[in-house]
N, C-alpha and C positions, 0 to 999 in steps of 0.2 A: 504494500500500500504506500503510495507516494505521500510525502509530507505536504502540508498545505501552505499556501502563501504566495505562490508565483503566478505569473500571467502567461497564458497561451491564448493567442488571438489568431483568428483566421479571416482573411479578406478574399472574397470572390469577385473577380473582374470578368465580365462577359465582353469578348471582342475588344480588348484594351488597346490593341495595336496590330500592325503587321507581325506575323509570327517571327520574322527575323529580328525584330526589335524587342520582343517580349523578355528575353533574358536580361535586358537592361533593368527590369523591374527589381532585381536584386539590389542594385545600387540606389534606386528610388526608395525602396523599403528601408534600406539601411540608413539613409539620410533621415527619413521620417522618424525612425526609431531613435536615432541620435538626438533629433530635435525634441522629441517627447520626453526622453529621459532627462536631458539637460534642463528642460523647462520645469519638470516636476521635482528634480533634485539638483538645484543649482550648485550645491556644495561640491558635487562630483563632476559637474560639467567640464571643468578644465582638464580632467584626467580621463575623459572618454575618448576613444579612438576607434576607427573602423579598420577591420582586418579583412583583406581581400579573400573571397569576394563579398561576403555578407555576414560577418560576425561583428558584434559590438564588444569592445574591450573596455574594462575599467582598470586603468593602470596596465599591468602585464597579464591580467587574467580575463577570461571570457565571461561576459555578463549576460549576453543574449545571442541568439542565432536566428537565422531566417532560412526557410525552405520554400523554393518556388517549384510548382508543378503545373503542367498544362495538359489540356485535352482538346481534341478537335473532332468532336462527334457531330451532334446536331448543330453546335456552334463552337467557336473557339473560346475557351475559358481558361483562365489562369487563377490558381489558388496561391495565396501568399500566407504561409504559416510563420508566426513569430512566437518565440518563447523567451521570456525575461525572468532572470533570477531576482526576484524581489526580496525574499526572505531566506531562501535556501539555495545551495549549489551542490553539484556532485562532488564527492570526496575522492573519487578514483578515476577521473576522466583523463584522456590522453593529453589534453591541453589544460593548463592551469585555469581554474574557475573561481568565481566569487559571486557575491550577491550584494544588493544595495544595502541591506540591513547590516551586513558585515562591515561596510564602509561608513556606517553611521547615518545613512540616508533612508528614511522610512517613507514609503509610499504604498498605498493600497493598489491592488490590481485594477480596481474600478477607476481610480483616479488616473492611473497611467493609461488605461485604455481610452478614456475620454480625451486625453491629450493626444494620444496616438491617432485617433480618428480624425482629428483636425489637421495634424501635421501630415498625415498620409494624403489627405485630399489636396493639401497645398503642394506637396511634392509631385503628386500625379499631374496637377495642373501645370507645374513647371516643366515636367517631362514632355507633356503634350503628345502622347502616343509615340514618342521617339524623336520628334522634331526638336525637342529641347535637351537631348542627351548631352550635348556639349556643356551646357550649364550644370547639369547633374554631375557629370564627370569632374568638372572643375571644383564643385562644392565637395564632392567625395574626397578628392585628393587633398583638400585643405584639412581634412580630418583623418587622413590615412595613417595607420600605424606603420612605422618602419620605413617611411619614404626617405630615399637617399641613403639608406643604411644597408648593411649586409643582411641578406635573408637566405634561408634555405627553402627550396621547393621540392617536394616529393612528387615525382611524376610516376606514371604507371610502370615504367621500366627502369628508372634511375632517379637519382637526386642531383640537383644542381645548386650551386651557391653563387651568388652575385649581388649586385647592387640593385635595389628596388628603384627603378627609374620613373615609374609612373604607370599610366594606363594608355592604351591606344584608343582610337576612335570607336572600337568595338567593345571596349571594356576588358581587353586581355591584359594580363600582367606583363610588364616589361622588365626584364632582368638583364643587366649588363654584365657580361663576362669578357674581360680583356677589352678588345676593341669592337666586340659584337654585342648587339642587343637581341635577346631572344624573347619573342612573344609567347606567353604561356596561356593556353586555353583552359586547361583543367589540371588541377594539382592541389597539394596541401602545403600551405605556407606555415613555416615554423622557424624557430631558431633565430629570432631577431637579435641583432647584436646589442641593441638597447632600445627600450621603449620608455614611455612616460612612467615615472616612478609611481608605484602603487601607494594608495592612502594607508595610513596607519590602521591596523585592524582588518585589512583586506584579506580575502581568502588566501591560504598558504599556497605557495607554488608547489607543483609536483613535477614529475619527470617531463621534460620537453617532448612534444609530440604534435600530432595534427589535431586541428579543430576546424573543420572545413565544411561550409555549405549546408549545415543542418542545424536545427534548433537544439539547444542544450538539453541534456537528459535531466529534466527538472520536474518538480511536481506541479500539478495544475489545481489551483483552487477555484479559478473563475475563468470560464472560456466565453468569448464573445465572437460572433460571426456577423459581419456587417457588409452586405453586398452594396456596391456602389453602382450608379448608373453606368450602362455600357458606354465605352468611348468609341468614337468612329473608327472603322477600319479604313486604311488607305484604299481609295477607289481602284478597282481593277486588280488588286493583289490577292492572290489565293494563299491560303495557309496550308501548311503541310500537316499530315496526320501524325499521330504518335505523341509521346510525352514531350513536354517542353524541356530542353536542357536547362539546368540551373546555370546562372551566370558563371562564366568560366568554362562552360561547355559540358558539364557533367549532368546526366539526367537525374531528376529527382526520383527517389525511390519510395517516398512515402513513409520511410522508417525514421524514427527519431532516436 
């Protein structure tokens, strides 16, 4: 039985964009979540950061995660799942985890969800079904963990180490090695050389590892689902069938 006190929220979007743009929603949702947490807990706002492609960090530990999945059956639909550690966090996760209460920031799931509903609509409007991704990308990079620092990326067949240069126009991670820049579509980012220092009392670090592309394994006290009005699809563009890849190219599995 999971402990109580954390927030899991689900947002359903019907036909939000051309399918090729839909993975950008990971960055849209991450910004909306960053906005909401910073608004509700201003004392931790300065130490919040975004980890590619869609985790929210508090200091050096994972505070929240996002999962994007899509279907193209009768209509193209995208589901955004968000999990936030408000009062509890996993003790044995692969990537260090924490929660807001451990950092001295108390907020109820209901309060956080109310703020998130507003910030999500604002960021969706900024994104404009993909037309505004350049602005989303710029805002995400301002909050990026490890930018211009040495990171490690675990790929399906190997690992690479290099400097986190930024994101390209499609949201791919750019890693510099020697005189070459490698775009990374799917992988696990870990091993930052240095991040924002954690707050006193924050969740204890554990072994370095991956925390990528999915909501944290946390308890759920209150779940809310808020469908938004459908956004227009680009005229004349067909969508492809199958699951929507999570930003960074990996397909959502539905598992947390």
